[in-house]
C-alpha positions in Angstrom: -29.1 -82.6 222.0 -27.8 -83.6 225.7 -27.7 -86.9 226.5 -25.9 -88.4 230.4 -23.7 -85.3 231.2 -23.8 -82.6 228.9 -24.7 -81.4 225.5 -23.3 -83.3 222.4 -23.9 -80.9 218.7 -23.0 -82.9 215.6 -20.1 -81.7 213.2 -19.2 -83.0 209.7 -17.0 -84.9 210.9 -18.6 -87.0 214.2 -20.3 -86.0 217.4 -18.6 -84.0 220.5 -19.9 -83.5 224.2 -19.6 -79.9 226.0 -20.3 -78.5 229.2 -22.9 -76.0 230.2 -21.2 -73.1 232.3 -22.2 -70.4 233.7 -20.5 -67.1 233.8 -18.1 -65.8 236.3 -20.0 -62.2 236.0 -21.8 -60.7 238.2 -24.9 -61.7 235.0 -24.4 -64.9 235.3 -25.0 -65.9 231.5 -25.1 -69.6 231.1 -23.2 -70.8 227.8 -22.1 -73.9 226.5 -18.6 -75.0 226.0 -16.7 -78.2 223.8 -12.7 -77.8 224.5 -9.8 -79.3 222.6 -11.5 -80.0 219.8 -9.1 -81.7 216.8 -8.8 -79.5 214.3 -6.0 -81.8 211.8 -4.3 -85.0 212.8 -0.8 -84.8 215.1 2.1 -83.0 213.5 4.5 -86.4 214.3 6.0 -88.0 212.2 6.2 -87.3 208.5 3.7 -85.6 209.5 5.8 -82.9 211.0 6.6 -79.3 209.9 3.9 -79.7 207.0 0.2 -77.9 206.1 -1.8 -79.4 208.6 -3.5 -82.6 207.4 -7.4 -83.0 207.9 -9.4 -85.6 210.2 -11.1 -88.3 209.4 -14.6 -88.9 210.1 -15.4 -91.2 213.6 -17.8 -93.3 215.1 -19.2 -92.1 219.2 -19.1 -89.2 221.1 -15.7 -87.7 221.2 -15.7 -85.4 224.3 -14.5 -82.2 224.2 -14.3 -80.6 228.0 -10.9 -80.2 228.2 -8.0 -77.6 226.4 -5.5 -79.4 224.0 -1.7 -79.0 224.5 0.0 -75.7 223.6 2.1 -75.5 221.4 5.6 -75.6 222.3 6.9 -72.3 223.2 9.5 -70.7 226.1 8.0 -70.0 229.4 10.1 -66.9 230.4 8.7 -66.5 233.9 10.8 -69.8 235.1 13.0 -69.4 231.7 11.1 -73.1 230.7 10.3 -74.3 227.9 6.9 -76.1 227.4 3.9 -77.1 225.2 3.1 -79.9 223.1 3.6 -80.5 219.2 0.7 -82.6 218.6 -1.6 -78.8 219.8 -3.9 -78.5 216.5 -6.8 -78.1 219.0 -9.4 -75.5 218.8 -12.1 -73.8 221.5 -15.4 -73.3 220.7 -17.8 -71.3 223.0 -22.0 -70.4 222.7 -24.5 -69.0 224.3 -27.4 -71.5 222.3 -26.9 -74.7 220.9 -29.3 -76.2 218.0 -32.2 -77.6 218.5 -33.4 -80.5 216.3 -36.7 -81.6 217.4 -38.3 -77.6 217.4 -36.0 -76.9 214.2 -34.7 -73.9 216.7 -30.6 -72.9 215.2 -29.5 -69.9 215.9 -27.7 -68.0 213.2 -24.9 -66.4 215.6 -22.3 -63.8 215.2 -18.9 -66.0 214.9 -15.2 -64.1 216.8 -12.1 -65.8 216.2 -9.8 -65.4 218.9 -5.9 -65.0 217.6 -3.7 -64.5 220.7 -0.9 -62.5 221.1 2.0 -63.6 221.7 3.6 -62.9 218.8 4.3 -66.2 217.7 6.9 -66.7 220.8 4.7 -67.4 223.8 1.4 -68.0 225.1 -2.1 -69.9 223.9 -5.9 -69.0 223.8 -6.6 -71.2 226.7 -9.6 -69.9 228.6 -7.5 -69.2 232.2 -6.1 -65.8 230.2 -8.9 -65.0 227.5 -12.3 -66.7 228.4 -15.6 -66.5 227.2 -17.2 -65.1 230.1 -17.2 -62.1 229.2 -18.2 -62.7 225.9 -21.3 -64.4 225.8 
């Protein structure tokens, strides 16, 4: 579904608004982007150092337009630390969306990317690992 400014998808927990983009390759392939999707409650307070707690369903439409915070890690270039403990987010990129009106619901392969960095640095954000050569 596309309403007022971007594609909307419906998950088991609620609706998300993303963006329709074009790859930065010579093919200029269109794709849909949903960034910064929270997949668990923020690990703060009593949830700190505990297994991730499930999210509660929400009403309305949540924007999935910007990447979420990266987890705390040492930024070796400047020997500083960056990130936030509230970093339980994921990004989803897809070349097609389901269409309830026509019944179109593509069954697509799924790739899960876990960035390198030995659990000491890095993130899965698009400036290093974007979808341009994958969708």
